[in-house]
N, C-alpha and C positions, 0 to 999 in steps of 0.2 A: 332501354337499359344499356344497350351496347354503345350507343352514341347519343349523348344527351345535350350536346352543345346547342341544339335548337331551342332549349328551354329558356335561355336567357332573352332572346330577341324574337325569334320566329314565332314561337307559340303565343306570347303576349300580343304580338302584332296581328296574327291570324285571328285571335279571339276578339281583339278590338274591332276588326273588320267583319266579324261574324263568319269567318271562313274555317272550315274543318282542317285538321292536320292529318295527313296520311304519313305515318312514320316510315322512313326509308329502312328497308331490311330489318323488320321488327324482330326477327330471330337471329340477328347478328351474323348474317351469312351462314346460318346453320349452327353457329357456335353455341347459342343459348339453348339449343335442344339438349345439350349434354352428350350428344352422340359422337362428337368429334373429340377424340382423345389423343391423336397423334397426327403429325404431318403426313404420315403414311395413309391416313384416311382420305386424302385428296388424290384424285387421279392425276396422272401426268398431264401437264398443261393446264391444270386448274389454277386460275389466277390467284387464289388464296395462298398458294405456295410462295408467291412474291409479295404478299401483303404484310406489312410490318406487324400487324396484330397476330399473325399466325407464324411468327418466326422467333427462334431463340428464347431469350428470357421473357419476352412479351407473351409468347405462346404459353409458357409455363405459368406465369402470373395470371393470365386469363383463364387457364384451366383451373387454377386454384379458386378463382372467383366463381366460376360456373359450378364447381363441385359444391360450394356452399349454397348456390341457388338450387341445385339438384336436391340437396338435403332438405331445404325448406319445402320444395315441391313434393318430395316423398312424404314429409310430415303431413302435408295436405292431401295426399293420395292422388296427385296429378303429375304430369310430366313437367320437366323443366321448361319445355317450349310452351306448354299451356300456362305455366306460371308467368313466364315473360309476357305472353300476350295478355293475360289477365291484368298484369301490372299496367300495361299500356291502356287497356280499357278503363282501368280505375283512374286514369289521369283526367278523364272528363268525357262527356258525351260527344265532344267535338274532336276526339282523337279516334281515328279509324284505321287500325292496322290491317294491312292486306298482305299476309304472308304468301310468298310463292311456294309452290309445292309441285313435285313431280309424280306423286303417288296419291291415290284416293285415300289410303290409310292415313296419310299425314293430313289430308284435307279434313277428314272427319275428326282427327285428333285436334287440329287447330280450331275447328268450329266449336268443339266442346269447351274451349277456353272461355267462351261466353258465359258458361254456367259456373265458372270458378269464382267463388266469393272471397274477396280479400278484405279482412278487417283492418282496423287502424294498426293493430299490433303487427300484422303481416306486412303492411306497407312500410311501417317504421323499420322492421327487420330488413326488408329489401333495400330501403334507403341506406341503412347502415352498411349493408353488404356491398352495394353498388352505387355509391353516390356519383355525382357528376365527375367525370374524369377517372373513374376507378379502373376502367379497362386500359391496359397498357398498349402503346404503339399507335402510330398514326393510322387513320382510316385508309390511306392510300400510300403507295410508294411515292417518293419525291417526283419521279418523272411523270407520274399520272396526276399529281396535284396541279401542275401547271394547266391542265385541261379542265379543271373543275372550277365551279363558281362558289364552292363551299370552303369554310375554314379548314385548316389542315388537320384538326383533331376532332 
């Protein structure tokens, strides 16, 4: 949901080859959990402080989007992170999100996303909230893009 550019070419190619897709940063570097509300939530030295998606107007626009995701999650009685993971799981059996976590509590919460059922209306609402390109800002600062093999957004 955070970075959907792989949907155009990577996912169809992987599917044509019978290869599963492991989404990169399925919780949007923690942003899709809804727990990040301010740049002050990042420790000093956290690379997200220099990431365009976590700065200025981009940060606020992205917070607004995540607030809507949180509202839908609350309506379903799940966390925003669980909803984001459930959305990925609903993209097909060949999509296997592996969220990183530092705490067992989050591991249990993330695993519970497997039980979240999203109907056609839920998926349509999420697509309307967060279509391809909805989140603001580049994935990486310009100086880091030169070292990546991925598109800039």
